N, C-alpha and C positions, 0 to 999 in steps of 0.2 A: 302227702303226709302233711298234716295240719300244723305241726310245730316240731321243732328240733329239740328233743329232750333225751339225748342218747343215754342209754343205760350202759352198763359195762357190757357192751356187745361182745360176743365172742368170749364172751362171758355168757353156757348154753343149756338151759333147761326151760322149756316153754312153761313148765309148772312153777318156775321161779323158786325152787327150794335151794337153800344154801347150806353149806357145811356148818357155818356159824349161825347159831339160832338167834343171835341178837339182831340180825338184819331184818327189818320190816320194809317191804317194798310198797311204797304208797300207790294208791289206786291210779293216780295220773300217770305214773311211770309204767304200771302194768298195762294200762290202756294203750300207751304209746308203743310199748314193746309188742303187744298183740297186733296192733295195726301194722307195724313195721314187718313183723314176722309173716303175717298173712299176705302183705304186698309182695314180699320177696319170694315166698313160696310160689305164688301165682306167676310172678315174673319169670321164674326159672323152670316152671312146669313141674314142680315137686309136690309131693303129698306130705301130709302129717306123718305118715309111716316112714317116708324117706328121712324126714328130719329126726324122728324119734329113734330110728335105728342107726343113725350116723355115728361113726367112730372117728374122733378127731385125729387119730393116728393114720387115717386113710385119706389120701389125696384124691378124693372123688371130684372130677371136674365140675359137675353140676353143683355140688355142695360148696366148692371153692367159689363159684360164681354167685351162689346164694350169699356167702359171706361178703363178697364184693358189693352185692346189691345192698346188704344191710349197711355197710360202711359208707357207700356213696349216697344212699338215701338219707342217712343220718348226718351226712356231711363230715364224717370222720375221715373220708378219703375222697380225693378228686378222681375224676374219670381217668386221668393219667396215672393213677395209683399212688399219688403222693399222699402220705398220711398227714392229716391236719392236726398235729399235736397241740398247737395253741388253741384251736377250736375245742378239742376234746377237754383240755384243762379248764377252759372257761365255761363249758356247757354241761359238764358231767353232773348228774343229779346228786344232790347232797346225800341221799340214802345209800349210795354206793361209792361215793368219793373216797372214803378211807380205805376201801378195798382196791379200787381201780388204780389210784395214783402210784402206790408202790410197785405194782406190776407194770404199769405204763413206763415208769422210769427204767425198767429193765428191758424195754422193747423199743428202743430209739433207733436202732440200726437194723432195719428189716430188709432182707434181700428180695429182689423182684421175683426171682425164680425163672423158669423156662416155659411154664405152662400159663395159659390164659387164667387170670384171676388168682394166680398163685401167691401174689404178695399179700392179698387179703387173708389167705389161708396161713401164710407164714406169720403174719401179725397175730392171728388168733392162736396159733400154735405157741408162739412166744408168750402170750398172756397165760395160756394154759400151763406152760412150763414154769412161769414165774410164780404162779399161785394156783396149783391144781385143786386145792380144797375149796376155793371160792369161785373158780371159773364156772360160768354157765353159758349155755348156747341158746340164743333166742330163736 
């Protein structure tokens, strides 16, 4: 990945449509999101169809590891699954900052879980529950 410009990851539509119409996603952020998405799909052996048909309420092991790939590649999470809140706060793109920060404040205590990659899933599920109208999945 050429640069670290995390969007509101786990935050999930490849088309980048939002419930609130006033959000305009800049081209540099779209490019980064697409690069990150393609990298992690390939890394996990998933297809666009797998991604498109995924339901956040299902703990699919491959999709949970896709989420971990997104988070570790963007430096939102270390490989030991510790979430890097300070990095997220300092690097979030201004276009999504006003949406992400209130949700992030509600997702500070994330359980690891019992399955591989489950903490990344739990973080995404928390963000979804914190703001389901603006949550998107890249």
